[in-house]
N, C-alpha and C positions, 0 to 999 in steps of 0.2 A: 542510477544518484535518483533521489526524488524529492522535489521543492513540492510544499502545499502554496497550491494559487491565495494570495492573502487576498480575504473579506475589504467590499469598502465597509463606509461606517453606514451606508444604507443604498437605496436605491428606486428610485422613485419612477414613475410613468413618465413616457415622450405629451412634452404639450401640445405637441402638433402629429399629425399623423408620417410615418417613416416607409419607405421600401421596408419590400423584402431584403434586397441587397445591402441596404445600408442598417438594417438590422441584427443581420448576420457580421459586418464590420465593427458593430458596436457589442455583440458578444463575444467577439474573439477579444475586440479592446479589455473587455469587464474580466475576462480570465487570463490576462497578461500575457497574452500572444504581441511579442515584438514583431517577430519575423515569419514573414511566408516566404513561402516557393511555388514556381507555379510557370508553368506557359499559359500564356493568354488565350482565349479562343470568346466568340464573340454571342455565347451562352449563358455566359456569368458577366455580361458587363458591368452590369448595373454595381454586381459586389467590388469592381476594377475604381471604378465611377467613389461609390461611396470611399475609395480607400485613399483617392485623392485627398479627400477633406482629412484624414486620418495619418497627423505626420509621424504617429508614436508607434506607425508598422512599419518595419523597413522591408518592401516589396522586392525579392532576387526571382527574375525573370530567368530559365535555365534552357538551354536551346535542346530540350529533348524530357516528355514526359517522365519517363525512365529516372532519369536524373535529378528533375525535379525530386521525385517522390524520394531517392535516395538522398536527396541532402538534405528532408524531411525528416530520414529515420537518423543520419549523423545529427543532427541536431539535437533530436529526442534524446538522443544517448548522452551530450554532451551538457544539458538542461537540466533533463530529471523532467521539464512540463513538455505533454503533447506540439509534436512538431505537425506544421500545417502547410497544407499544400493543393492547391488548383489546379482545376485541367478540366479541359472541353469534355462533350459527350465522344462516345465511340471509339475512337482509334486515340484519342488521346488519355480516356478511361485503361484499355486494355494496352497501353503504354507504361502509364503509372502502377498496374498491376504488379509488378515484382518488384517493387518496393513496398505493397500491401503484404506481399508473401515474406519477406524479409523484417519486417517492421515484426509480422504474427509472428514466426520462430525465430526473432532475437527477442519478444517479449519488452515491444519496445512501444509506448503511446505516441501517434500517428493518426492522425483525423485526415483524412481527404475527402475534399470536394469537387462535386463531378455536375459541369453542367449539364440539362435535361432538356430535352425536347419539351415545349410548352403541354401542360397537361390536358388540355383538347385534340391532341393530336397522339395522346399516349395509347400503346397498343398497336397503330396503323404500320410500324415495323418507319417509321418516319426517317426524314433525312439524319445518322446517324447515331436511332437509338437504340437502345441496348435496356434490358431488364436486369438492373445496375443488385438486385436483391441475392439473384439468383448467380448470377455472375461471380459477386466479392463473397456470396455464404462459405465458404469454406476456409475461405483464408482470415477474414474481418472478426472479429467480439462482436459487430453489430452494424447490420446495413440499413439504409430507412431514405425514405425519398419525403424531406419536407412538402407538406400538401397544401398547404396556406401561410401566408406570412403570418398573421395573427399565431404559429405556432412556432416561428421561430427560437425564440427563446426556449420551449422547451425543449426540440430538437438537441440545441445546443447544446443546452444543460448536459440533460445526461450523456451525449457522447463523447463530455468532457470527461463526466463520472466516470463513463463504462469503459476508456481507455487508460485513465489512471489508473481503475481499482480492481482487486485480484491478481490476475496475471495480467502486466499490462502487454496492450497489443494494440492493433488500426480498428478503428472508424470510418465506413464510410458512407459519406451523405450527399445523396442526390439534391438538386436545384432547377426545378424544371422551369425554365425561365420566364414565363408570365410570373411565379411566384416572387421572381425578384423584382419582378418589376409592380407588382401591385402593392398597396402599402397598406398600411393598419395602426392601429393606436394600441397600445401591448405596455405592459410592464415588463423592466430589465429579467433578467432569472438572475440568482445571486451564484458565485461563482464553485465549481464544482469540488468537491475537498476529496482527500484521501481518509479512507475510513482505516479507524486504527485497528489493525490486528497484533495478536501477540499470542503467548504461550502464558499457560498455568504454573502455577506454580508449582503444581504434582508433578506436574511433566517435566521440569529443571529440577527437579529434585532422582524424578529419574534419571534423566540425563545426567546425573554426577553420580549415581550408583552404577550405572554401566560404565562410566569412564572408567571410577574407580578399579574396579576389574580388567580391564582392559590390561591387554600386552604389546599389542601390538596395532593401536589408532590411527586412524587418517582423519583429515579434514579436507573437503572438497569446497570450493568458492568460487559461484556465479549466479551469471543472471542480471536482472536488475534490482533496482530497491535500496542502491546503498548509497549512504552518504557519503562524500568524498573526503569530508574530515573529519571520519568517525576514525580514531586511532583503538577502537576496541577489541577488535578484530584480532588486532598486535598484539597487541596485550593480554587477548586471552590463549593467543596459543606460547606467547612468548613465558607464561606465570604457568600451564601444564607443558610445559616444552613438546610442542604438537608439529608433526610433519603437514602440512597444508601444499593442498595441488590444486589447479586455476582451472576450470570448465574451458571447453572450446573456447576458443578467441575472447576470450575474457582474463588472461597472463596482468592488466594492470592491475588488479582490482587487491591483488599481494605484491609487496616490493620484490620482485626475483632476486636481489642481491642478501635476501633476509637469507639467516645461516638454515630458517625454518621452514623455510620454500623447498621444493621437495620436483617440481615441477609440473607442464603440460600436458593433462587430457584431451590430447588430439587426434586427428589420421593417422595412419603410420604409427600409433603407438608404441613406445618403446620397450620392449622385452625387460626391465626391470620397474617400471611403473607398472604395469602386468602386473609382475609376478609382485609388488607390494599391494597392491588392490588385493587380488585373491589372497593374500598372508593376510589380511587387516581381519579385526573381530573385533573392532569396533569402528564406525564411518557415521561420520557428520558430514553430510551435505546439508550446504546452505544458501540459495537462492538459485540454485540448477536444477533442472528438470529430471537429471541424472537420465538424457536420451542415448542414443547408437554410440554416437561419437564417444562421448563421455566414456561407453559403458562397451567398451571395442562389441561391437552388434550385439547387447546386450548377453552377452557371456559373462562378462567380472560381477563381480560381488555376486553371486548365486546363492554365495550359505544364508547371506542376510535372514538373520531368523531362525537359522540353525545353527552355527558355529561363531555367528555375529552377528552385533547388534547396528541396526541403521536407524538413525536419526534422520531425519528427513524436513527438513526445513522450508515452506516455500510459502506465499503467498495466498495458491489458490487451494481450497478444499479438491476441489474437483482436480489435480493434476496426484494429491496426496493417496500412494496404494493404487494411483491407475498402471503402473509399470512393477516396480519394486515393490514388496510390502512394508512400508516403515513398521519397527515395534512402536517407534513415537515419533507418529505425524504430528507437526507445529504446525500451522497455517498464521505464518506472521510475516512481514518484511524482514529482508535481515539487518533494516539500522534496530528494528526493534525490538529481535532476536536478542540480537548482541548486548542491548540495555539491559532486557531481563535474565543476563547471563551474569552481570555485573555482581552479586551476591551470594553465587557459585562459590566455594572453598578451591581453592584451585589444590591439585593434588601433588600430597607433599614429595621429593623424592620420587618421581617416577620411573618403574622399572623400565622405561621404554626407551631413554634417554642414545641408545643404540644405536637402535630402528632411526630413530628423525635424524641423527648424526649423518646414518648411512643411506638415507632419503636425498639429504642433501647433498650429503658428497657425490654421490652416483647422478643427480644433474649437473653439480657443476663440472664434471669430467664431459658427460654428454654435450653441453654448451659450450664447450669450448674448443674450436678447431683443430682438429688431430693433424693436419697435412697442410706443407707451404703450398702458397697459394698455388693455382692452377696459372702457366705458363702459355700467353698467346691468347687467351682470353683476360674478360673480367670476372675474378671468382667473389661471388655471389656470399662467402663464407666470409671471407674477410671484409664486404664491402658493410655485412650485418654488425660486424664485432666492432667497426670503427667509428659508423655512429651508434652502435649502444656505447661506446666510450668515449664521444667524441662532442652528440647531443646536449642540452641543455636538459634536465629533467622531466620539464613539463612539455617538451616537445610531444606532437603526437604525429600517432603512423598512422595509414590507412591500407588497406590492400579488399583487393577483394577475391577472385578463388584462382588457383592454377599452382602447378610443382614448385611456383618457384615464393610460395606464401611458405612453404619447410624452410628455408632458409632464417626468414624475420622470423618465425614462430620461437626457433630451437637455438640462433645464437643470439638474438635482440632481448638485454633486459630492461624488461618493465620496471618504472619506481615507482611512478605513484598513480593516482586511478586515474580519470579520464584522456588516456595517451595513447588508446589502443581503439580504434573503429576499425570494425571488421566484422562479415557477414556473416552469423551460424547457417546461415542458410547455403553459402555456397553459392552466392552470385557471382557470375561476372561482372566485370566494371562496374561495381561499386567505389573501390577506391577514391577514383577521381572526383564523384560528386561529394562524396564524404569529407578529402581532403578541401575543396574550396569551401563545404560547411563550418570546417572547423575554422578552418583562417577569418572567414568570416566573425565567426562565433569568436572568435580572441585572434585576433590580431597584428598582437604581440608575442604570441607564439608561433613555435617556427611547425610548419603543416607541412608532412614528407608523404607523396603517394609510393607505394611500391603496386606496379602494374607487370603485366607478362605484355609480349606484343599483342599476344589474344584480347585480353582483359584490358586493356588500353580503348583496343578499337572500340569496342563497346558504345561510350560516349569520348570521342576527341573531341567533341565537337563543345567539349562545356570546357576546353581552354579560352574559349571565346565567354563567356559566363565569368573565367577567373578573372580574365583582364579588362571587360566591361568593370567590373564593382570590385577592383584593386584586389582581387585572393594573392597573394602573391605567394604560392606553394609551391615544392620541389616535387615535380615526378620524375620517379627514377621508374623508365622501360628494361624490363629484362626481356631481351632480344635470342630467343631461340628458333625463331623459326618456323615453329609449329604450335599447336595446340597440345601440349606437354604433359597435362593429365591426362587425357584422351589416349595420346599416343604412348604413354610411360604403360595403360591397361588393355590396349592395344599389342604392345608388343608382349605383352607377359601370355594373353590369348592367342592370336595369331602372328608369331614370332615371322619379321621380313615379309609382313603384307602390308606395306603401308596403303591407305586409302582414306584420304577426307581432313586427316590431320596436318597436315603441312600450309604455311601460310605464306605466299610470296604479299611483304610490309611497303610501306611505303617509307620514301626518307623523312624519317622521325624526328628527325635534327630541322630537314628544308619547313614541314607541316606547321612545328610550334613557331618558327620566326611568320609564318602566315601568319597568324591571329596575333603575332605583337608580342611575343612571350621569349624568353630565351629560350637558346636549343645549343647544345654539343655536342657531340659523337663520345665515349669512352670505349677503347678496344682494348684498354690495358688496364690490369690493377693497378697498376703503380699513379695511372693516373686519377683514376677517381677521386683522389681527395682533396687534389686541387681545380677536381670539376667541380666539384659539388660545393664550394668555399665559394667559387666566381659566378653559380648560380644563386647561391645568398647574398654573393654582393650586388645580383645586378637590381635586384628590389624586383625586380618583374616576376609574375607567373615563369615557371620554370622547369626544362623539360630536359632529362639527361639520358642517352638513350644507350645502354648497358651494352655493347655482345657480348652473349658468355656463349660457354661451348654448350653446342644441342646435344651432346652426348651425354650431359652429365646432369644426367634426368631427377636426380637427388643428389643430397651430399655425399650420401654413401652408393648408390644406384648410376651404373653408366649403360646408355644403349649398345646395345652390338652395333658394328655396322657393315650393310647388307649392300 
């Protein structure tokens, strides 16, 4: 989703000098920012002081900078506007870096503001001083330090412009403490805008010719820049009877119940999906970078340009051709591209009808649990299927990283956009902060976090944030007493030599209740539904600890006993 920031009718100069901190808050307001995530620090007290007089900006105070940054990422995914996070220098910035990396790999617009030591102390390794331009350079689109209050509007406009355009991503701005105190008379900037990109008529004509010549076409969708209300993707694939695959953790871009849906390009990609991608003679990739996960470590679609045609649609020209060489590279946001496809005549009576139907049938069989529920433990296949069938269509599901996500990705059917928040960067701990941000953004929607026991313990303290701000999220802790993904790989490479992957966990129910949240232990599959209903009815942030079989490491694979 990408929303353009509305321009005001005019901008006017200040009638009196203002501090750098006040100018920053004014620019946030000008750019439509209504929520900021932070952990407070003395290095940017002037900004906090200015926010005191700005009722239009909601300040959400997290308990850890990494969580605050992840909340900003999640909020940006849901709104299409840059997520905003403030942290203090040194330790605050290093903690927040995980959110910057997630925003970069997920192509999400985020602006991280970091308090910095005063200009007169720079370069002396003063207290908590870090050279942020060096630190964040590999994982942000732009890193800068505002060197005077007078230049605040310039830096702020550029930060929003860079974060929102091309391949969206994070920007980092350092704020020297004395710059925030300094006063200046300035004119506000203008709101940043998304610069329109789109295909040429010739490219659309070539795409149509290639599609008409195809016998086994596929469509792959992913990334950001989609408008959730836009139904032109569905109209296009229906008109041409095309199979649609969603890239890693972008399953909510296309209704998983649709007869044209073919599956999810994920880690551990099933053989039937690999086979179809290898056989495809026309690939239309929209919004996705076609990274290693979507291409099975760059092994799939190696025939593009020889026996198949690749049409790659992406908003950043630097990505087009960087790995795969598309015959038709199109620099455009997904929504603009879909609009440009409207005049294209659909293929009449396409020859690939059985191809598309078979792809959907393979997915349908794969996404339905084939075994009865496990006895003596909570069966995650049943849990996920139950939620898929009972949750409202607009429920938001979040997760971090771990083998527990395999059940969610396989058995839950996403029905509409803005319902999946998951890091393509594979960052543990993302789920809980993301669920909090989602519930605050959409209070009337159910927000459910899936988290392994190890994943949850990355940011358990954010239950306090949920309680403080009234975010009644529901967190499912899938407890198998280990770092499951690492244990799985450890068992494959070094069978029986378990080291470093076992976990001694707290009493999760007691921990939840200590924060003022609802907590309940679930040890049997048949008890899950009533426990979930009780969590919803509590009206509180809730934790359900699900005891699962530690040997059932994926839906199909079991660890050996030693």
